[in-house]
N, C-alpha and C positions, 0 to 999 in steps of 0.2 A: 598546517600553515599553507596559505595560498601564495604561490610564487609572485614576487613583486611585478615581474613583467606582465603577468596576466591581469593584475589589478590595473597596471598602467594602460594596458590595451583597452580596458573598459572605460577608464576615465578620460583617455585621450581622444576618444572618438567624438566628433562633433554631434550636437543635438540634431542637426539637419539630417545626418545619416540615419539616425534612429527613426525619424519620421518620414523619410523619403519614400519608403515603400507604400505608405498610406496614400500618398498622392497618386501612386501608380495603381491603386485599387487593391493591393494585397498587403494587409497588415502583417508585420513580423512579430510573432509571439513565441516565447520559449516556455517550456514546462519542465519542472525538475525531474519527476519520477513517473514511471509507467501508468499507475492507476489514475493519477490526476491527468496525465497527458491524454489518456483514453477519453475521459469525459470532456476535456477541452476540445479535442479533435472532433468529437461528435457534434459539439456546438458550432464548430468552424467548418463543418462539412459543406463543400461547394464554394468555399471562399479561399481558404489556404490551409496548409498543413503546419501545425505548430512544431517547433524544434524540440526534440526530446534530449535532455542533458544526460541523465543516467540511463544509458541504453543497455541492451543485452542483459546479461546476468549480473551486472555490477550491483553492488550494494551502496546506498547513499551514506551508510555509516562509515565507509572507508574510501570514499570517492575523492579524487583530485581532478580539478578542472584541466581539460586539454586545451591547446591553443584554438582548436575548432569551436569548443564551447565558449571560450572567451570572445571569439569573433561573433558568434551567434548572439551572445548576451549584449555585446556592445551595439548591435544593430536592432535589438528588440525594443518595441514600443511598450510591450507588456510581458511580464514574467510571472507565472503562477508557481508558487512553492508552498510547502506546508509550513516551514519555519525552521529555526536553528535547532530545534529538538530533533528534527529528522535530517535536514541537509545543512549541517554546520558549515560545510565547505563553501556555501553560497553567501554566508553572512557578510563578509567583507566585499566581495565582488558586487553584490546588489546595492551596497551603499554608494558605489560609484556609477550606478546605472543611470543613463540619461532618461530612459523610459520609466514606467511605473512597475513596482513589484507588488503583487497581490499575495499577502500572507494569509493562508487559510486557517492555520491554528490561531484560535482566539477571535476569528471573524464572528461578528454578531449573528450571522445567519446560520452558523454551524453549532452543533452541540459538542461540548468538550467534556471528556471524562478524565478524572485524575488517574495517575498511574497506580496500579495495585501495589507496586514496590514502594517502600518507604522513603524514596528519595525526592519526593515532591514533583511538582510540575504536572502537565497533562499528557495523556497518551497521544502521540502524534499520528497514530494509524487510523485517522478519523473517517477515511473513505470506506472502511469495512462495515459501516452502518449505512444502508441504502437511504435513510433519511438525510444523512450528510451528503451523499452523492447527489440527491435531488437539489440540495442547497448549493453545492458546488456548481451544478448546471445553471442555477439561477444567478449566482455571482458571475459566472462566465458571460452569460447573456448581457448583464448590466455593464460589465467592464468592457467587453468587446464592442458593444453598441456605442459606448462613450468615445472610444478611439476611432471607430469606423462606422459612423452613423449611416453611411450609404448602404450598409448590409444589415442594418438593425432588424428589419423584418425577417430576413433569412435566419439571423441568430435566434430570434424569438421562435420561429417555426421549428428550427432544429432543437432548441431547448425544450419545447413542448413534446416533440417526438421522443427525445431522450428521456424525459420524465415519464412518459407512458411506458417506455421499455423498462425503466427502473421499477415502476409500480408492478409490472408483470413479474419481473425477477423477484421482487420482495414477496409477492404472494406465493410464488413457487417455493422459495427458500423457507418461508414460514411453514408451509404444509409439510415439508420434508424434515425440518430441523426441530420443530417444537416437540414432537414425540420423544426426542432424545434428551429432554431437559433435565432428567434426574440422573443421567449416566455420568459419573465423574471421569475426567480426563486431565492430562497434564500437557502443557504446551512448551515449546523450546524457549521462547522468550515472551515477555509480557507485552504482546502485540495485538491481542484479540479481544480486548475489552468491549469494543464497539460491536463486534460480531456476536459476542456472548450476550450482551444486553439486548440487542435487537431480537434475538431468537431464544432467549432464556436458557442458554447453554451453561453447562456446569463445569467450567475449568477450575480446578481446585488448587493448582500450583503451576509454577513455571521453573524451568531448569536454570535460567539466568535472567538477570534484570535487563541486560543488553547484550547483543551478540558479540560485541567486541570485548566483553568482560567475562572471562571464563570463571565459573563458580569454583569455590574451594571445596576441599574434601569433606569438611564438616557439613556444608550445605547439601552436598550430594548424599551423604549418609542420612541426614534428617529427611531428605526428600524420599529416599527409598522406604524409610519407615512410614512416612505419611502415605505413600502410594499403597503400601500393604494394608495399613490401618483403614483407609477409606475405600478399599476395593477398586482402585483405579483400573480401568479396563484398557485404556489406550494412552500412549505417549506420542505426541506429534513432534517430529523434527522438521527442519526447514532445508530446502535443497542447496542453499548457498553455503551451509556451514558443515563442518566436520562432524560426522555422526558418531564418533567414538564415545562421547559422553552418553548418548542415548543407549548405545550398546552396554555400557557399564551399568546403567540404571535398570535395564530390562533383563540382564543376564540371570539365568536360572529363575525366571518368573514367567507368569502367564500373560503378562502385559503385551498387547499388540503394539506395533509401531506403524504410525501413519505419517503422511507428509502434508503439512500445511504451508502455504506460501502467501504472505501478505502483499507481496510486491509483483507477483507474476514474472519472476525471473526467467522462467523457461517459456514464456508466451511471447508471441510476436506483438509488437507495439501497434496500436491503432484503435479506432473507435470501438471495436468489439472486445478489446482486452478486458475491460472492467467486467463485462458479463461472463466471459470465459473464466476469469479469475474467481469470481464469486461462486460460480457453479462448480468449478473444480474443487474449491475448498469444501463446499457442501457435499460433493461426491465423496471426498476423503473422510469427512466426519461420519457420513452415513455408513460407508464401507467398514470403518473401524468400530464405531460405536454400536451399530445395529446388526453387525454380522455375527456369525457364530463365535463362541468363545475360542480363544487361541488353542487350548488343549484339545478341543473337539475338532478343530479344523486345520489351520495352517501352521500351527506351532508357535512357540513363544517368541521367536526372533523374526517372524514374518514381517515384511515391510509392505504395508498397504499403500500403494501409490496411485496417483492420478496422472494420466498423460496430458500432453499439451492441448488436447482437444476437449479436456474435461470429461473424458469417459471414465468408467469404473476401472477397478484394478485388473 
């Protein structure tokens, strides 16, 4: 539940405040999470820095708006978010927003994939496909140019530069990840469908449908049997969540443990975060899936990590 004072703070601010910054030549823009913020910040380079709502290592799944967030939203002309599937805490506050909220989930320029879990809806982690990242850049150019036409040429130039960087990233990841397409692995939660589809990766199961929903004992038992039956080589945890479940699943087995992070929790926010995030996850996949077997090398409980600079283990 979003506290009523925060909603009131949003709805009580006059429309003139939301748009006053544009008259001064600096549009006020807010972005929900780090990967999207990174792409929007790259398009806005040289104009202004967008406000990041879910900063640091916080998770959008359990986030509560702070007074500073409410103030930033109340003054924003434009807010980029994925949608209530990812940032449910923004659903009501954005309804009171004086400016425009751009919802990326379901946007006609972006590709949506259904959840692998049987609970319906689309997977909201859409930025993990570089094709969607390019589309987000194009959406940002269009929306920013509409509210700030004086900088439209700069937004277009930044968007073109960002697209070229994404193209180069895509080529690099494809060369590194496509050779791993037949190697089965398990992820912590069902967050990587876009990455899997983009590079033909073979994730065969997930530990939980959502990080805030701990799996039951029956599910974990079946998952252990499936991992053994399919010859799963790696199980990937996420840095924001308790690793005890992973330890239980890999105990007395030869399954290696790696770290994947869809949000960049341990990375510094900014225009380069998206690229560091994607390369760090590729590094983790290569290190775990293409490395020597656990029994021959680092043992069954080894944790194959990637540091904040995207370097190897």
